[in-house]
C-alpha positions as CSV (number, residue, x, y, z in Angstrom):
1,M,-9.6,-5.2,6.8
2,K,-7.2,-4.7,3.8
3,F,-8.0,-2.1,1.2
4,R,-5.9,-2.0,-1.9
5,Y,-7.9,0.4,-4.3
6,L,-8.2,-0.6,-7.9
7,M,-8.7,1.2,-11.1
8,A,-8.4,-3.0,-10.9
9,L,-9.2,-3.7,-13.3
10,S,-6.2,-3.2,-11.3
11,C,-7.5,-3.9,-12.1
12,L,-10.2,-6.7,-16.4
13,V,-10.5,-8.8,-20.0
14,L,-11.2,-8.5,-23.5
15,G,-14.4,-10.1,-24.7
16,S,-14.3,-13.7,-26.4
17,A,-15.3,-12.1,-29.8
18,I,-11.9,-11.6,-30.7
19,A,-11.4,-14.5,-33.2
20,Q,-8.0,-16.4,-32.5
21,T,-6.9,-19.9,-32.2
22,P,-7.3,-21.1,-28.6
23,A,-4.1,-21.0,-26.8
24,P,-2.9,-21.2,-22.9
25,T,-3.3,-17.8,-21.6
26,F,-1.7,-16.2,-18.4
27,I,-0.4,-13.4,-16.5
28,K,2.5,-14.2,-14.1
29,G,5.3,-12.3,-12.6
30,E,6.2,-10.2,-9.8
31,V,5.9,-6.5,-8.6
32,L,8.3,-5.3,-5.9
33,I,7.1,-1.9,-4.3
34,K,8.8,0.7,-1.8
35,F,6.5,3.0,-0.3
36,D,9.0,5.7,0.5
37,T,6.1,8.4,0.7
38,R,5.0,6.5,3.8
39,T,8.4,6.8,5.5
40,Q,9.8,9.9,4.3
41,L,7.4,12.4,5.9
42,D,7.3,16.4,6.4
43,G,4.6,16.4,9.0
44,D,1.9,14.4,8.1
45,D,2.3,14.7,4.4
46,P,5.0,12.9,2.3
47,K,8.3,15.1,1.8
48,K,7.9,17.0,-1.8
49,G,9.9,15.1,-4.5
50,V,9.5,11.7,-3.0
51,T,8.0,8.9,-4.8
52,D,6.8,5.3,-4.5
53,K,8.4,2.7,-6.7
54,Y,7.2,-0.2,-8.5
55,K,9.5,-2.7,-10.3
56,I,7.4,-4.7,-12.6
57,K,8.5,-8.1,-14.4
58,V,5.5,-9.8,-15.8
59,N,5.3,-12.3,-18.7
60,V,2.0,-12.5,-20.7
61,S,1.2,-16.2,-22.4
62,D,4.8,-16.4,-23.3
63,S,4.2,-13.6,-25.9
64,V,5.6,-10.5,-24.3
65,V,7.4,-9.5,-21.1
66,F,7.0,-6.0,-19.6
67,D,10.1,-5.3,-17.6
68,G,10.4,-1.8,-15.9
69,T,9.4,0.8,-13.6
70,I,6.6,2.8,-12.6
71,E,7.2,5.7,-9.9
72,C,4.1,7.6,-8.2
73,L,4.6,11.2,-7.1
74,P,1.4,12.1,-5.1
75,Y,-0.6,15.3,-5.1
76,I,0.3,17.5,-1.9
77,K,-2.2,20.3,-1.1
78,Q,0.0,23.0,0.7
79,T,-1.3,25.4,3.1
80,L,1.4,27.6,2.3
81,G,3.3,27.8,-1.0
82,S,2.5,25.6,-4.3
83,N,0.7,22.5,-4.4
84,Q,2.6,19.5,-5.6
85,V,0.9,17.9,-8.7
86,G,0.7,14.5,-8.8
87,A,2.1,12.3,-11.4
88,L,2.6,8.3,-12.6
89,I,5.9,8.1,-14.5
90,H,6.5,5.0,-16.7
91,N,9.7,3.3,-17.8
92,I,9.0,-0.3,-18.9
93,D,10.5,-2.4,-21.7
94,C,8.4,-4.5,-24.1
95,L,10.3,-7.8,-24.9
96,V,8.8,-10.2,-27.5
97,L,9.3,-13.8,-26.9
98,N,10.2,-16.4,-29.6
99,P,7.3,-18.7,-29.8
100,K,9.2,-21.8,-30.8
101,N,11.7,-20.7,-27.7
102,P,10.0,-18.4,-25.1
103,A,13.5,-18.5,-23.4
104,Q,14.6,-16.2,-26.4
105,S,13.5,-12.5,-26.2
106,R,13.8,-9.4,-28.1
107,N,13.2,-5.6,-26.7
108,I,10.9,-4.3,-29.6
109,G,10.0,-1.0,-27.6
110,R,9.1,0.9,-24.6
111,L,6.0,1.8,-22.8
112,Y,7.1,5.3,-21.5
113,G,5.5,8.8,-20.4
114,T,3.7,10.5,-17.4
115,I,0.3,10.9,-16.4
116,P,-0.9,13.6,-13.8
117,I,-2.8,13.1,-11.0
118,D,-5.0,15.9,-9.8
119,E,-6.4,16.9,-6.3
120,K,-9.4,14.5,-6.6
121,N,-7.5,11.3,-7.6
122,V,-8.5,11.7,-11.1
123,Y,-5.8,9.9,-13.3
124,R,-5.7,12.0,-16.4
125,F,-4.4,9.9,-19.0
126,Q,-5.9,12.2,-21.8
127,D,-3.8,15.2,-20.5
128,G,-0.5,12.6,-20.2
129,N,1.6,11.6,-22.8
130,L,2.0,7.8,-21.6
131,K,2.4,5.7,-24.9
132,I,3.7,2.6,-26.3
133,G,6.4,3.1,-28.9
134,I,7.4,0.0,-30.9
135,F,10.4,-0.2,-33.2
136,G,9.8,-2.3,-36.5
137,A,12.0,-5.3,-37.1
138,G,11.9,-8.1,-39.7
139,T,8.1,-8.0,-41.2
140,A,6.8,-6.1,-38.5
141,N,6.4,-2.3,-38.7
142,G,7.0,0.2,-36.0
143,F,4.3,2.4,-34.6
144,E,3.1,4.3,-31.4
145,S,0.0,4.1,-29.5
146,K,-1.4,6.4,-26.8
147,V,-3.2,5.9,-23.6
148,T,-6.2,8.4,-23.2
149,G,-9.3,9.2,-21.3
150,L,-9.9,9.3,-17.4
151,A,-10.2,7.2,-14.3
152,L,-11.7,8.5,-11.4
153,G,-10.0,7.0,-8.4
154,K,-11.3,7.0,-4.7
155,P,-11.2,10.7,-3.5
156,P,-7.9,11.5,-1.0
157,A,-7.9,9.5,2.2
158,D,-10.7,10.5,4.7
159,T,-11.3,8.9,8.1
160,S,-13.6,11.5,9.5
161,P,-17.2,11.0,10.6
162,A,-18.4,12.6,7.5
163,F,-16.9,10.2,5.3
164,W,-18.7,7.2,6.8
165,N,-21.6,9.1,7.0
166,R,-21.4,9.9,3.2
167,L,-21.1,6.1,3.0
168,K,-24.5,5.7,4.8
169,D,-26.5,8.0,2.5
170,Q,-25.4,6.3,-0.6
171,A,-28.0,4.5,-2.6
172,K,-27.8,0.8,-2.3
173,I,-26.3,-1.3,-5.2
174,T,-27.5,-5.1,-6.0
175,F,-25.8,-7.4,-8.0
176,G,-27.2,-10.8,-9.4
177,R,-26.1,-13.8,-11.1
178,E,-27.4,-17.3,-11.9
179,V,-25.6,-20.0,-10.0
180,A,-26.7,-23.5,-10.6
181,G,-30.2,-22.7,-12.2
182,K,-30.8,-20.2,-9.0
183,T,-30.4,-16.3,-9.0
184,V,-28.1,-15.3,-6.4
185,T,-28.3,-11.5,-5.4
186,I,-26.0,-9.4,-2.9
187,T,-26.7,-5.7,-1.8
188,V,-23.7,-3.4,-1.4
189,T,-24.4,-0.7,1.1
190,K,-20.8,0.6,2.0
191,Y,-18.8,1.1,-1.1
192,D,-16.7,3.2,-3.0
193,K,-15.9,3.3,-6.8
194,M,-13.5,3.6,-9.6
195,E,-15.0,4.8,-12.8
196,F,-13.6,4.6,-16.3
197,Q,-14.7,7.5,-18.7
198,A,-13.4,6.5,-22.3
199,H,-10.4,5.2,-20.9
200,T,-8.2,3.8,-24.0
201,L,-5.4,1.5,-23.6
202,S,-2.7,1.5,-26.2
203,A,-2.3,-1.0,-29.0
204,G,0.6,-3.3,-28.9
205,P,3.4,-4.4,-28.3
206,V,2.3,-6.4,-31.2
207,Q,0.2,-5.1,-34.0
208,I,-2.3,-8.4,-32.9
209,Y,-3.4,-6.5,-30.0
210,P,-6.0,-3.8,-30.4
211,E,-6.7,-0.5,-28.7
212,V,-9.6,-1.1,-26.2
213,T,-11.7,1.4,-24.4
214,L,-13.2,0.9,-21.0
215,N,-16.3,2.4,-19.6
216,G,-18.1,1.7,-16.1
217,A,-17.2,1.7,-12.7
218,M,-15.4,-0.9,-10.3
219,V,-17.3,-0.8,-6.7
220,Y,-15.6,-1.5,-3.6
221,D,-17.9,-3.5,-1.2
222,Y,-16.4,-2.5,2.4
223,D,-18.2,-5.2,4.2
224,R,-17.3,-8.2,1.8
225,S,-13.5,-6.8,1.2
226,A,-14.5,-7.4,-2.4
227,W,-14.7,-5.6,-6.0
228,H,-17.4,-5.9,-8.1
229,F,-17.9,-4.9,-11.5
230,Q,-21.0,-2.4,-12.5
231,N,-21.8,-1.8,-15.9
232,V,-17.9,-2.4,-17.1
233,T,-17.6,-2.6,-21.0
234,A,-14.5,-3.0,-23.0
235,G,-14.7,-1.8,-26.6
236,Y,-12.6,-2.5,-29.4
237,V,-12.1,-3.2,-33.2
238,A,-10.7,-6.6,-34.3
239,D,-10.5,-8.0,-37.8
240,A,-12.7,-4.9,-39.0
241,K,-15.5,-5.7,-36.8
242,R,-16.4,-3.2,-33.7
243,S,-17.3,-5.3,-30.8
244,L,-18.2,-4.5,-27.1
245,D,-17.8,-6.9,-24.2
246,T,-19.1,-6.9,-20.8
247,L,-17.3,-7.7,-17.6
248,T,-18.6,-9.1,-14.5
249,G,-17.6,-11.0,-11.4
250,N,-15.4,-10.0,-8.5
251,I,-12.1,-9.7,-7.0
252,R,-11.5,-10.5,-3.2
253,W,-9.1,-9.8,-0.7
254,V,-8.4,-12.3,1.7
255,E,-6.0,-12.1,4.7
256,S,-4.0,-14.6,6.3
257,P,-4.9,-15.0,10.2
258,Q,-1.5,-14.2,11.0
259,R,-1.0,-11.0,8.6
260,K,0.1,-8.8,11.7
261,L,3.1,-11.0,12.2
262,N,3.8,-12.6,8.2
263,G,2.6,-9.7,6.4
264,E,0.6,-12.1,4.0
265,G,-2.6,-11.8,2.2
266,E,-3.9,-12.4,-1.6
267,Y,-6.3,-11.0,-4.0
268,Q,-8.5,-13.8,-5.5
269,F,-9.8,-13.0,-9.2
270,D,-12.8,-14.5,-10.6
271,I,-13.8,-12.0,-13.7
272,R,-16.3,-13.3,-16.2
273,V,-16.3,-11.9,-20.0
274,N,-19.9,-11.7,-21.4
275,E,-21.7,-13.5,-18.6
276,P,-25.4,-14.5,-19.5
277,P,-28.0,-12.5,-17.3
278,P,-29.9,-14.5,-14.7
279,S,-33.0,-16.1,-16.6
280,E,-36.6,-15.8,-16.0
281,A,-36.8,-19.4,-15.0
282,S,-34.2,-19.2,-12.2
283,V,-36.1,-16.4,-10.3
284,F,-38.6,-19.3,-9.4
285,N,-36.1,-21.7,-8.3
286,G,-35.4,-19.7,-5.2
287,P,-32.5,-18.0,-3.8
288,A,-29.5,-19.6,-3.1
289,D,-27.0,-18.9,0.0
290,E,-25.1,-15.5,-0.6
291,S,-21.6,-17.4,-0.6
292,A,-22.9,-18.9,-3.8
293,F,-22.3,-15.6,-5.3
294,F,-18.7,-15.9,-5.2
295,S,-18.6,-19.4,-6.6
296,E,-16.6,-20.2,-9.7
297,S,-18.1,-21.4,-12.9
298,A,-16.1,-22.9,-15.7
299,A,-19.0,-22.4,-18.2
300,V,-18.1,-18.6,-19.0
301,P,-14.8,-17.3,-20.1
302,S,-12.7,-16.1,-17.2
303,L,-9.6,-14.8,-15.5
304,R,-8.6,-16.7,-12.2
305,G,-5.7,-17.0,-10.0
306,T,-4.4,-15.0,-7.2
307,M,-2.0,-11.9,-6.6
308,K,-0.3,-13.1,-3.4
309,Y,1.3,-10.6,-0.9
310,K,4.3,-10.4,1.4
311,D,4.2,-7.1,2.8
312,T,6.6,-5.4,5.3
313,M,4.6,-3.5,7.8
314,V,5.6,-0.9,10.4
315,N,3.5,0.1,13.0
316,G,0.5,-1.6,11.0
317,Q,1.2,0.5,7.8
318,V,2.5,-1.3,4.6
319,T,6.1,0.1,3.8
320,A,7.0,-2.5,1.2
321,S,5.4,-5.4,-1.0
322,V,6.4,-8.3,-2.5
323,I,3.5,-9.3,-5.1
324,T,3.4,-12.6,-7.1
325,I,1.1,-12.7,-9.9
326,D,-0.4,-16.0,-10.9
327,L,-3.6,-15.7,-13.3
328,K,-4.8,-17.9,-15.6
329,G,-7.2,-17.2,-18.8
330,E,-10.1,-19.9,-18.8
331,Q,-11.4,-20.0,-22.5
332,L,-9.4,-16.5,-23.2
333,T,-7.4,-15.5,-26.1
334,K,-4.0,-14.1,-25.9
335,Q,-5.5,-10.8,-26.9
336,Q,-7.9,-10.9,-23.7
337,A,-4.6,-11.7,-21.4
338,M,-2.7,-8.8,-22.9
339,Y,-5.3,-6.5,-22.7
340,F,-5.7,-7.4,-18.7
341,A,-2.1,-7.0,-18.3
342,K,-1.9,-3.5,-19.9
343,M,-4.3,-2.5,-17.4
344,L,-2.6,-3.6,-14.6
345,L,0.6,-2.0,-15.7
346,M,-0.7,1.2,-17.2
347,S,-3.9,2.0,-14.9
348,C,-4.2,-0.2,-12.1
349,V,-0.8,-0.9,-10.6
350,V,-0.9,2.1,-8.2
351,P,-4.6,2.1,-7.2
352,L,-4.7,-1.5,-6.6
353,N,-2.0,-1.1,-4.1
354,A,-3.2,2.0,-2.4
355,E,-4.5,1.5,1.4
C-alpha cells in the first residue's frame, strides 16, 4: 500500500463565500523530487546535512506561477553527539501572468524562508521565517506576509508491534454524507492524523488573495488508502467580511497494478467546500453501498483531478519522483485555487510525499 503523508491538504480549498466573478480555475504543473536522504546513509539514518530536493513549477489559473525549490533537512536523533534539527528551506519565485496574454509573465517577488521541524515531526511555522515578499510595481503596492501556526505531522516512522497495537486501541471515527438522497457512512479504525492548529497561510502573491487560517485534522485511512477531512475549517477575511468555510471529501491513493515495474500511481482528489450535512429525510431512505461514499458530486463546489506519479524505485523504496499535477476547480474562485496551491507549496509538498 502506498502511503504519502499529507498535511495535504497536501494537501484544501477556500470556501465559496469569497465574492468574485466566476472564472476557470485550476492548478497545473510539475514537481520533481530527489530523495537523497534515502540513498546517502550513515547506518540506518541519513547522513547529516543531506537534504531531499523538490523542484516546483505550478501554474494557478493563469494568474500566478510558482517556480523554485524546497529542500527538506530531516530531524536526526543522535545517541552520541548533538541531534540534527529538521527544516524546510523554501526559495520560490512568484511570477504574475498577463491576463490578456498568459504567455507573458513578470517576477513580482519570492516565497522564501526556513521552517523548523522538531523530533515529533511538528512543522513549527510559528517559529520559522517563511513568508512571501512582493515588490511594488505599477499601481500595485509591495507587501510581506508571514506563514504561522503549527502543523502536527505523523510521528517518526515506526513499524514496531507497539505501533500497530496503538492503532487498534484508537477510537473509531465515522464519516457520513448524503448521496442521491441516501445516507452513506464509513467507519475508520486504523488511521493516523495530520492536525492543523491556527496554521495561517500568507496573503498574496497579489493582494486579492487573503490570508487563510486552517484548523482541524486530515485522517489517513490505512484500510482504504485515503485521506478524509475531519472538522477542517478555513477562516479568512474578504471584502471586510469574516467567513469560516468547512472542507470535506477525500483524496484517494490508487496504484498501477504494475507499480513495482513501472513506478506509477496517482492521488485522486474530490475535495468539497461547504457540503451540506446529511438531511433528516435521508436517514429513512436506507444506507447505500460504501463505494458510493467516494462518488463525485457536481452539486457542491469542489476540487477534482489527479496528481500522477512516476517513481524511481530501488529495492522497493522510492528514490525519485516525477509528479504531474492536473486539478480543476468546479464552481471555485481564483482565490480558492490559489489557497490550495499555497497549501501544497508552503505546507504539504513534503508531507504529501513522505512514505
